[in-house]
C-alpha angles and dihedrals in degrees: 000000000000091000091050092049090050090053091050091048088054092052092046090051093061119106124231093261091048091053091049091054090048091052096045101044101026091236138068122259110262089254087092112048096182096060090048090054091047090053095050088049088061097248119158126260123183128191112153104149101029117166121247111269125245122233112306126219120250093254093052097046094053111144110246130196109252112223126207090256090055091049088055092051089049089062091054127087124250125176122166119233089226091073098039092098091068088049093051092049089054093046091050091051091051094047091048091062094043099076109107140163123248132188111249126213092279095050096254120125122248131187115251113233128211106216132164099299095044092053089056087051095050093055100046094093089051091053090051095049097045128067121284129257127236126205128168131228124326120278098045117127093217090060086056089052089052090055090048093050092045092050091050092048096041090051106254088211141334132189127207118219104212094200097051100021090227118151113206116196111226117223130166106190092163097056104027097094091042091060097045104104099187098050104035134071115206113196094199094049095047092046089058090048091050092048087056089054095049096060111098119326106342094204093050093045095050092046093055093042107111090216093056094042091052101042097037094050107115113212122209124224093248089056093050091048090050093050090052096047111028127070120245122257116227139204134186130233136171121220125192096243110017093044123203111020128188115206117197134179142157100211117078127244096032109159116229111237120244124213113254110228092203129022126208110202088215090061096054095074092234117176110265104263094043091064092068101031100046097069091050093047094046096044093100090069098046124096141174090274090077117095119254090248096052108059097147111058138038116234090260095047089048096059095037093052091046086064094041095048091054091051102240119147112256135205112187110177097178101076111142123190090210101048119018105006096103092042089056092046092055093048097054093040088058091050094047094048094044089053093050096047094049091049092047093045090052090052094049091046092052091048088058091050091050091055092062095037116119117245114269093023121142111269099188089098088071103061099132106135144069128234088269131020105243108103105169129045118190118192114198130162106231139030090244090065090053091049091054092047093054093048089053091053091050092049092049092052096048106087094190139346092265096057104054115182120235109256112186120209091011094143093051092047091052089049095051100037102030126084139229113238090207091062091070112098112247122247093011108154119201134153118283093247091053091053091048094050096041100044121134125349107000100183106138100198109082144110129181134181120221124197115196134196125165095264103027145039127204117203122199090026115165109266093247089053095046132098096194129034118197114191148145121244089252092050091053093043092056094052096040091053127184133282113287097026115126098214108053134120135183102150090108089069093059098095103032108148100180125034116191118189108185123191094006091174091069091060088062085064094045110039121311092192090072090061092049090046088054094048090053093055103041122104094012122145108267120248093221132038093230090205096297119161105232093201087069096044118108117243092237088063094046090050089052092242096128094118092060090059096043116111114213120201112191123185127183141160094232146015113264132169091231095052090044090052093057092051095046098041107031100039114085102162108158089213091064143245132281121196130180108229109181118157119218111246094195126028135220090261088082087068093062105112100187121080102249134157112234121205115193110196118197123217124196121228130178095223141345096274096052093049091086094061092038091055094049092047091048091050099050092041105042110011108037095051088062092058102044095089117100089240090067094060127141090049115166116198113203111208118185097188121065091210091055088048092055092048093050093045091052090049093050090051092049092050090045093233120174099252144131128202142211126194137161090270095053114115120240092252091052091048092052092049093048092050093050094047091050095046092051093045095244088127119044097200133041118195106206126184126216094228090058090054090047095055102034111023094203119175109237111211127203100041114152100154125038130194124185103203086193132001111273119259088228110053093208088061088072094062092040092056092043092052091055087076105096129185116255133211097253094057099242091142087097089073096053115130137186123195125186126191116208141158135196090270091065092067096124095048091044092052091051090054104041103015132253099281094055090043092058091050094046094049092050093049119064093199125100113267122226118201127179111203118199097178092261099073 
């Protein structure tokens, strides 16, 4: 500390003209020998907002010949710490005016927060405008100090209190150097890493480790061109638990995975602490069904982790919040944490080797990093999901109750991501799946960086100092920004090695465009270097081939063309893709408990883009005239798409039809009024959106005629809506009707409703199909 203070005192002792010389030439004028020695020793100098110098003397303004070394230094950034207070004041004033409200997926307004990643984004323009920073090779304590100063100046993290509007800048001076992988050598961490190497034959162990096999694979340009141009070849396989799998890959000679009947934790190449903690953490999902030799994984987890651990892309469309949701969450958390610990241990181990490396030795053997530090991006819909993920990480890192890991900002995290049980309205009856999906804090605008070492976890870490980023699509969208915006940042996505998108079906109900926007900005070359040591960067990152090494894990509750499109068009993993393609034998129509005739009316469309206009024209020309009579009152029209809902609402207003409408943006008073008018028959039609049903699950009373303008996204919504029709005392249930519009492009949704066998018959026949369901079909 005394040495650093002396350096700062020297900087503070410089005059304005001396600071200007330091900024322009990258070195101090020879009048101060100590500063010159410090510069040649690769120590950090910072001077970002230096004052304009006054007139210099003739001896001090002597023209010097600038060498190549000085030109290099002139391209690097220097900003003295003595002037950082002014910069921090400016950043605080900018951050204070940045808080703004945004409309969430249900139409309510929520306060935008500026957390760790957004602070990094806000200061990128300042870093570009200022002078550059220079730090020498890894392992120096002064480079660690540079990172500490940068994190403080950049705003390591700030939180916005919506009630008071106070922005509190987050700094962690105590732990900043501890969590800097590139500039710090941790004896304990490296000892654990070396211990792992010492077991058995090191070369054999590392050659069989899936992490090493995947990340050390060097692609050739011909292979990259082939993956970009040629279609994938696919093969089929059936596994005991996952069912029908489709393996696809562009590269030749890719071996198809086989399901392991039993899994030994020691054969999975888990990082050292995970071998002992995983069986304890996962114990809650194990049961007596498991075989004696398999005491760590459920059958589903075993097969899923077999795919994850070999770094194939995975699409699993059978995630259920009630049954297997938490099992899957634990499995991918284990894989993500295992990947991060291995990657960090490799960096720390190479740091130790570089310390003892002879000067001038080849350093290409130590390429172990990406262009930026974040390795894992986890996209989840609600804060409650992020809370559970962090709790799993902590549980996996705690070997026993006596050795608790150090978790920074745990109290703040619990306050912002936790929920108050008293906030839940009493006596609110909703279906079980609704309660499971919307449990806890359901705010959908958040992002948080997590830095992990073996014995400690730092929450709210700046994105460029994080290993894992947990965020919602809306949280990522607001920091990525749009083209033309001044304050936007997506460089931290440049070196993502594992992308996990959980509960993808919920994003269809929020805003799917946010997911597409994210996929367009992931694994792009960064616009700034962010202080990276290029001698440690893998060649795959320098070649801009990161997307070919990224593993994508996609979990959803259903098959949908939009989700399939992301998996097929935005996943380029050279290892290949694995998709679960089970077909539903029986549809949700079998869960309709009321006796009701179902008429499925087929419409013909030339292509998938024209089906929207074709459906609208078919509805107003052939379907709606049949329901205009007064006898066909109490007609509910179920509309999945909000754009179709607006189009129908405008048409109904233009035609002056007697109708009311409910959507996700309708206020509570408007909902109550519309439900009352529809129940009493004062309004003949009720336009009803799927997103409103998803978020509220109200029971609509008085339905006698039901029209599905399009098949529901969630198949069980079909039976739920049909079961809202209740028998009345005057026996009008005999006149109940249910009409469904579909086309050949709705094959997946249709199979989920009526089953695969009926779907095949209905798609082959161009006639309308009449089904009568008694509740036993």
